PLY file of the C-alpha trace (Angstrom):
ply
format ascii 1.0
element vertex 458
property float x
property float y
property float z
element edge 457
property int vertex1
property int vertex2
end_header
103.22 139.09 65.05
101.57 141.42 67.41
97.88 139.92 67.42
97.08 136.82 69.52
94.24 135.12 70.99
94.47 134.09 74.44
92.06 131.25 75.44
90.09 129.69 77.92
92.69 131.30 81.35
91.46 133.07 84.35
91.61 136.65 83.40
92.45 138.93 86.18
92.44 142.97 86.29
92.48 145.14 89.14
92.30 147.96 87.09
88.78 147.14 85.79
87.95 144.56 88.91
87.53 142.01 86.25
87.91 138.31 87.68
86.27 135.86 85.54
86.99 132.82 82.65
87.77 135.14 79.38
89.20 135.29 75.88
91.35 138.36 75.48
92.22 139.42 71.71
95.36 141.36 71.06
95.61 143.01 67.71
98.67 144.88 66.54
100.07 145.24 70.24
96.57 146.62 71.46
93.93 144.67 73.81
91.11 144.71 71.15
88.55 142.84 73.36
87.61 140.68 76.56
85.05 138.30 76.90
83.75 134.58 76.40
84.57 132.44 72.80
85.79 134.94 70.68
86.92 134.91 67.38
89.84 136.49 66.01
90.64 137.29 62.56
92.69 135.01 59.79
96.35 134.63 60.80
95.79 135.44 64.31
97.75 132.96 66.21
95.79 131.35 69.38
96.82 130.82 72.79
95.50 127.96 74.70
95.82 129.88 78.17
93.28 126.97 80.02
94.06 126.93 83.88
96.37 129.10 83.50
96.05 133.23 84.83
96.24 135.27 82.40
96.97 139.29 84.54
98.29 142.57 83.20
101.95 142.62 82.12
103.67 142.71 85.48
106.18 145.63 86.78
109.21 145.85 88.73
109.83 149.07 90.03
113.55 147.96 91.12
116.19 146.10 89.24
119.46 147.19 88.21
121.09 146.18 85.00
124.48 147.48 85.64
124.76 149.05 81.99
126.75 151.68 81.52
129.91 150.78 82.70
129.10 147.26 84.76
127.89 144.25 82.10
130.36 142.30 83.05
127.29 142.01 85.41
124.24 142.48 83.55
123.09 144.23 80.35
120.15 145.36 79.34
119.97 142.41 76.62
120.71 140.21 79.51
118.22 141.46 82.36
115.86 142.32 80.26
115.72 138.63 79.54
115.39 137.59 82.75
112.12 139.81 83.31
111.13 138.77 80.53
111.13 135.23 81.64
110.38 136.02 85.11
106.92 137.38 83.69
107.60 141.20 83.63
107.02 143.20 80.91
108.03 146.18 82.38
110.69 147.42 84.65
112.12 150.72 85.68
116.57 150.93 85.71
118.17 152.07 89.24
120.84 155.24 88.51
124.46 153.68 90.46
125.82 152.78 87.00
128.71 154.14 85.69
128.66 156.73 85.25
125.46 157.53 87.12
122.40 158.02 85.21
122.11 162.19 86.18
122.26 163.53 82.93
119.71 163.36 79.95
122.36 162.19 77.43
122.74 158.93 79.71
119.00 158.29 80.08
119.12 158.69 76.09
121.65 156.54 75.99
119.69 153.77 77.85
116.25 154.39 76.83
118.18 154.02 72.88
119.98 150.13 74.15
117.18 149.30 75.55
114.61 150.38 72.57
117.41 148.23 70.22
117.79 145.38 72.46
115.49 145.09 75.20
112.69 142.49 75.58
110.47 144.51 77.44
109.56 147.59 78.62
112.55 149.57 80.34
112.05 152.73 82.60
114.73 154.63 83.96
115.00 156.56 87.59
117.64 158.82 87.58
119.80 160.14 90.34
118.41 162.33 92.85
122.07 163.99 93.48
125.30 164.26 90.98
127.87 161.29 90.62
125.27 159.74 93.43
127.49 161.82 95.45
124.49 163.01 97.70
126.20 166.22 98.29
124.80 168.60 95.07
121.59 167.83 93.53
121.32 166.48 89.81
119.10 168.99 87.28
116.01 166.86 88.13
114.22 169.57 85.42
116.63 167.95 82.51
116.11 164.69 83.43
112.28 164.63 83.63
112.03 165.90 80.52
115.05 163.44 79.52
111.77 161.00 80.74
112.48 159.54 84.02
109.39 158.25 85.85
111.16 158.57 89.34
114.88 160.08 90.69
116.63 158.12 93.32
119.93 157.80 94.63
119.28 154.06 95.17
122.52 151.91 96.74
123.30 155.00 98.93
121.26 157.95 100.76
121.28 161.08 100.66
122.47 161.78 104.66
121.94 165.59 104.31
118.23 166.58 105.48
118.33 169.97 103.22
119.40 168.27 100.53
117.05 166.16 100.77
114.05 168.43 101.57
115.00 170.30 98.20
115.45 167.12 96.31
111.42 166.34 97.20
110.72 170.56 96.42
111.90 170.41 92.94
110.20 166.33 92.77
107.04 167.91 93.56
107.47 170.64 91.01
107.80 168.35 88.18
105.80 165.46 89.23
107.86 162.97 89.62
108.09 160.03 93.15
110.61 160.01 95.06
112.37 156.51 95.87
115.29 156.38 98.98
117.28 153.78 99.91
116.45 154.17 103.85
119.71 153.93 105.59
121.14 156.43 108.31
125.15 155.93 107.78
126.04 156.80 111.39
123.96 154.29 112.67
124.69 151.68 109.72
128.32 152.10 110.49
129.87 149.10 108.66
127.76 146.35 109.45
127.04 143.44 107.00
124.40 141.68 108.47
121.31 141.97 110.44
122.54 142.99 113.96
120.71 140.04 116.97
121.66 137.01 117.64
123.34 135.78 114.96
125.84 138.94 113.96
127.14 137.99 116.85
127.08 134.10 116.89
128.98 134.37 113.31
130.81 137.25 114.50
130.24 139.58 112.02
129.67 143.77 112.41
126.08 144.20 113.12
123.76 146.50 110.87
121.00 147.91 113.48
117.27 147.93 111.97
117.13 151.41 113.40
119.69 152.80 110.61
116.19 152.32 107.97
113.55 153.23 110.74
115.47 156.80 111.43
115.05 157.50 107.27
111.97 156.10 106.89
111.29 158.54 109.94
112.73 161.85 107.99
110.77 160.81 104.78
107.37 160.69 106.75
108.41 164.40 107.92
109.60 165.52 104.91
106.52 164.14 101.93
104.53 165.99 104.84
106.50 169.28 104.62
106.52 169.65 101.22
104.01 167.42 99.34
106.42 165.26 97.86
105.52 161.66 96.86
107.92 159.29 98.75
108.63 156.21 97.91
110.24 153.91 100.82
112.79 151.40 98.88
113.03 147.81 100.06
111.78 147.70 103.28
112.80 145.01 105.80
112.42 146.24 109.61
109.39 145.81 111.64
109.33 149.51 112.73
110.00 151.08 109.58
106.31 149.01 108.52
105.03 150.28 111.66
105.68 154.35 110.77
104.68 154.29 107.59
101.47 152.61 109.02
100.58 156.02 111.21
102.01 158.04 108.59
99.42 156.74 106.21
96.37 157.21 108.05
97.21 160.92 108.37
97.19 160.77 104.89
101.13 160.99 104.48
102.02 161.01 100.88
104.43 157.96 101.49
104.67 154.18 100.20
106.83 151.25 100.45
107.88 148.12 98.57
108.85 144.71 99.98
111.49 142.12 98.19
110.73 138.38 98.42
114.04 137.67 99.92
112.83 139.69 102.42
109.72 138.04 103.54
110.48 134.79 102.36
114.14 134.63 104.78
115.46 135.92 108.11
118.88 136.87 109.10
119.57 132.84 110.28
119.90 132.38 106.47
123.67 133.78 107.00
123.78 131.41 109.76
123.27 128.57 107.48
120.41 128.24 110.17
116.75 128.87 108.54
115.85 125.19 108.40
111.76 126.16 108.72
109.90 127.25 106.50
108.92 130.40 107.28
104.81 130.22 106.48
103.68 127.04 107.87
105.96 125.67 109.81
107.26 122.99 107.99
111.11 121.98 107.69
113.17 122.84 104.66
113.70 119.04 104.46
109.98 118.12 103.50
109.78 121.19 101.61
112.41 121.40 99.56
114.21 117.87 99.74
116.83 116.48 102.79
119.94 118.09 100.83
118.37 121.70 101.10
117.19 121.24 104.71
120.48 123.48 105.34
123.41 125.22 103.55
126.46 125.97 104.33
126.97 129.65 107.08
128.54 132.79 105.48
127.64 132.04 102.31
127.43 134.97 100.47
124.06 134.81 98.22
122.08 135.72 101.42
124.17 139.10 101.88
121.49 141.68 100.66
121.05 145.81 101.21
118.98 146.50 103.79
120.53 142.94 105.33
117.98 139.68 106.53
116.39 140.60 109.36
114.39 138.29 112.50
112.01 136.39 111.66
109.85 139.03 113.57
111.04 141.33 111.18
110.14 139.08 108.39
106.79 138.93 110.03
106.03 142.26 110.51
106.82 143.05 106.95
104.27 140.39 105.58
101.79 141.75 108.00
102.42 144.89 105.56
101.69 143.15 103.10
98.82 141.47 104.15
96.93 144.82 104.79
98.03 147.17 102.48
100.45 149.34 104.28
102.98 148.25 101.63
101.80 148.11 98.00
103.91 147.02 95.83
106.35 143.97 95.55
109.58 144.37 93.82
112.82 142.38 93.12
116.07 144.79 93.62
117.51 142.52 91.23
120.85 143.21 91.70
123.42 141.06 89.98
127.26 140.37 90.48
130.29 138.49 88.98
131.16 135.00 90.55
134.04 136.45 91.03
133.07 139.54 93.67
130.83 136.99 95.23
133.01 134.08 95.58
135.03 135.88 98.75
134.30 136.29 102.61
131.45 137.60 103.85
133.08 140.94 104.99
134.30 141.76 101.53
131.32 140.08 99.11
129.09 143.08 97.42
125.60 143.23 98.85
122.33 142.32 96.36
121.48 138.84 94.61
119.05 138.81 91.71
115.67 138.40 92.32
113.09 139.13 88.42
112.93 135.33 87.84
111.90 134.35 91.05
110.14 136.55 92.89
106.55 135.78 91.31
106.74 131.90 92.83
107.98 133.06 96.16
105.37 135.71 96.36
102.24 133.28 95.50
104.32 131.01 98.06
104.55 133.36 100.85
101.64 135.48 100.25
98.59 133.35 98.06
99.30 130.29 98.68
99.40 130.50 102.40
96.05 132.70 102.22
97.83 136.05 103.72
96.49 137.98 100.47
93.97 136.80 97.22
95.36 136.21 94.15
94.13 139.59 92.85
95.63 141.50 95.74
98.92 140.13 94.70
98.38 141.21 91.42
97.89 144.42 92.29
101.18 145.11 93.73
102.93 144.06 91.14
100.43 146.25 88.15
98.07 148.57 89.38
99.98 150.33 92.24
103.40 150.87 90.39
101.23 151.84 87.38
100.01 154.33 89.93
103.07 155.75 91.48
105.05 155.98 88.03
102.09 157.91 86.65
102.67 155.15 83.92
99.77 153.88 81.12
100.79 149.89 82.66
99.01 147.46 84.30
95.64 147.13 83.00
93.48 145.03 80.01
91.70 147.83 79.28
90.33 147.76 75.57
92.65 149.86 73.28
96.11 149.62 75.87
99.20 147.76 75.15
98.73 144.51 74.77
101.29 143.76 78.36
99.96 140.01 79.31
102.03 137.73 81.70
100.56 134.41 82.14
101.22 132.20 84.38
100.26 128.47 86.59
99.04 129.28 90.08
100.49 125.61 91.19
102.96 124.21 88.45
105.83 123.21 91.15
109.50 123.83 89.16
113.12 123.58 90.34
115.16 126.98 89.62
118.20 125.87 87.61
121.60 127.66 87.78
121.85 127.01 84.03
118.04 128.01 83.24
118.71 131.88 84.01
119.14 133.94 81.81
120.65 136.56 84.17
124.49 136.85 83.33
125.20 136.96 87.37
124.39 134.11 89.50
124.15 135.86 93.07
120.75 134.03 94.10
120.19 131.77 96.97
117.04 130.22 95.55
118.50 127.79 93.02
117.31 124.32 94.13
114.46 125.39 95.70
111.36 123.50 94.96
109.33 126.95 93.67
105.06 126.67 93.02
103.83 129.00 90.70
105.41 129.45 87.08
105.52 131.55 84.54
103.82 130.03 81.31
104.26 133.28 78.86
105.78 137.12 78.83
103.99 139.18 76.38
104.66 142.55 75.10
103.13 144.92 72.91
101.48 141.94 71.75
105.19 140.08 70.94
105.55 136.69 72.86
108.72 137.24 74.40
108.94 133.72 76.60
107.28 131.07 76.25
108.17 128.45 78.80
109.68 125.37 77.62
108.48 121.94 78.69
110.01 120.56 81.38
110.23 117.50 83.17
107.01 117.30 86.17
108.58 117.35 89.56
107.91 114.51 91.69
0 1
1 2
2 3
3 4
4 5
5 6
6 7
7 8
8 9
9 10
10 11
11 12
12 13
13 14
14 15
15 16
16 17
17 18
18 19
19 20
20 21
21 22
22 23
23 24
24 25
25 26
26 27
27 28
28 29
29 30
30 31
31 32
32 33
33 34
34 35
35 36
36 37
37 38
38 39
39 40
40 41
41 42
42 43
43 44
44 45
45 46
46 47
47 48
48 49
49 50
50 51
51 52
52 53
53 54
54 55
55 56
56 57
57 58
58 59
59 60
60 61
61 62
62 63
63 64
64 65
65 66
66 67
67 68
68 69
69 70
70 71
71 72
72 73
73 74
74 75
75 76
76 77
77 78
78 79
79 80
80 81
81 82
82 83
83 84
84 85
85 86
86 87
87 88
88 89
89 90
90 91
91 92
92 93
93 94
94 95
95 96
96 97
97 98
98 99
99 100
100 101
101 102
102 103
103 104
104 105
105 106
106 107
107 108
108 109
109 110
110 111
111 112
112 113
113 114
114 115
115 116
116 117
117 118
118 119
119 120
120 121
121 122
122 123
123 124
124 125
125 126
126 127
127 128
128 129
129 130
130 131
131 132
132 133
133 134
134 135
135 136
136 137
137 138
138 139
139 140
140 141
141 142
142 143
143 144
144 145
145 146
146 147
147 148
148 149
149 150
150 151
151 152
152 153
153 154
154 155
155 156
156 157
157 158
158 159
159 160
160 161
161 162
162 163
163 164
164 165
165 166
166 167
167 168
168 169
169 170
170 171
171 172
172 173
173 174
174 175
175 176
176 177
177 178
178 179
179 180
180 181
181 182
182 183
183 184
184 185
185 186
186 187
187 188
188 189
189 190
190 191
191 192
192 193
193 194
194 195
195 196
196 197
197 198
198 199
199 200
200 201
201 202
202 203
203 204
204 205
205 206
206 207
207 208
208 209
209 210
210 211
211 212
212 213
213 214
214 215
215 216
216 217
217 218
218 219
219 220
220 221
221 222
222 223
223 224
224 225
225 226
226 227
227 228
228 229
229 230
230 231
231 232
232 233
233 234
234 235
235 236
236 237
237 238
238 239
239 240
240 241
241 242
242 243
243 244
244 245
245 246
246 247
247 248
248 249
249 250
250 251
251 252
252 253
253 254
254 255
255 256
256 257
257 258
258 259
259 260
260 261
261 262
262 263
263 264
264 265
265 266
266 267
267 268
268 269
269 270
270 271
271 272
272 273
273 274
274 275
275 276
276 277
277 278
278 279
279 280
280 281
281 282
282 283
283 284
284 285
285 286
286 287
287 288
288 289
289 290
290 291
291 292
292 293
293 294
294 295
295 296
296 297
297 298
298 299
299 300
300 301
301 302
302 303
303 304
304 305
305 306
306 307
307 308
308 309
309 310
310 311
311 312
312 313
313 314
314 315
315 316
316 317
317 318
318 319
319 320
320 321
321 322
322 323
323 324
324 325
325 326
326 327
327 328
328 329
329 330
330 331
331 332
332 333
333 334
334 335
335 336
336 337
337 338
338 339
339 340
340 341
341 342
342 343
343 344
344 345
345 346
346 347
347 348
348 349
349 350
350 351
351 352
352 353
353 354
354 355
355 356
356 357
357 358
358 359
359 360
360 361
361 362
362 363
363 364
364 365
365 366
366 367
367 368
368 369
369 370
370 371
371 372
372 373
373 374
374 375
375 376
376 377
377 378
378 379
379 380
380 381
381 382
382 383
383 384
384 385
385 386
386 387
387 388
388 389
389 390
390 391
391 392
392 393
393 394
394 395
395 396
396 397
397 398
398 399
399 400
400 401
401 402
402 403
403 404
404 405
405 406
406 407
407 408
408 409
409 410
410 411
411 412
412 413
413 414
414 415
415 416
416 417
417 418
418 419
419 420
420 421
421 422
422 423
423 424
424 425
425 426
426 427
427 428
428 429
429 430
430 431
431 432
432 433
433 434
434 435
435 436
436 437
437 438
438 439
439 440
440 441
441 442
442 443
443 444
444 445
445 446
446 447
447 448
448 449
449 450
450 451
451 452
452 453
453 454
454 455
455 456
456 457
């Protein structure tokens, strides 16, 4: 069925500046009406959303589903199941697959597979360069015609500034945003964690924040020169936030996103020394239970790209989210097989899964701490990514696709490995007590995830 009446929830639709207790009527996969005490035609199911938040379907514009070519880690079926469990009705797949998404044929393959096996809306980002090698531009016009919503070499960064300039000019011509994984290889070299106190203490090669900041500065200059929309992915460094803040004040078409792990954890986590809950000073023993007060050092589930930064960098990301410098929240969902991560820290791949935890972590770090309002957080998950990608999503307007997320902001739960829908389990938050839980995920009027009753957390 794709018709439904959601009753009694607090409906928050930032696109229409709506925030009130109301019912939402969904008929034939579209939003039919929003108001108080609505009635539905015979046969339409009633969904009691009392005490819950009813929002436009959340959008994650940065996920890796590993299809084609790396489906032992994840595929579209399992990845979209994880997205649905996390409350996301739309996702954007990154192109660093095998082969890379640098041709119309590969785009068509993914769209066909998503249509057949996906639980949520799957949009595709095409590569900037052929085979994501950073040497020759991909056929950007052909990728646009095939249906990509953005171009990026995510997982890699175009180092040739002239090539990046030409990519910007083509992207502007075809009205495509460019997503950039900001990483200057000559500065980063073979670093595996943030360059600071903890990499020296642990004897691990350092990755300076300047390696990100250098490319953010480059992108600001190119956006100003060409007028192309450049979006800086998974920001992690304080300097990056400051650069984007200043550029946006000048009207430069630059934007940025933040991932939950970067504003929840710091590089001390790699040492097993992240003993303080990042926002209110409570120890992890108090917040998570004594057994989770610390964890072993060199845990590769804390290895990601860009790396966890210092506490000061983390605070700068939080401030950037609070003042609107960083407009978008996302996961950078990056699944890897257990055997790949169960090696020495130096040799493990970068990346963690994140679709199932990012909403709860965002609520905990941003809303429950009163850094931003609930409506502002929802805006960063709906209106802002939809606007950047020119998608007709992220709204509960009458006539819009009935993509809806229902969640409880106060529900406490423990993230268990066995309950994850992802094929891969490389996530540092297993066993954490989280606050904020998805109740239902609805795509085009169809309930693709509904919470199963679980024991109440003591």
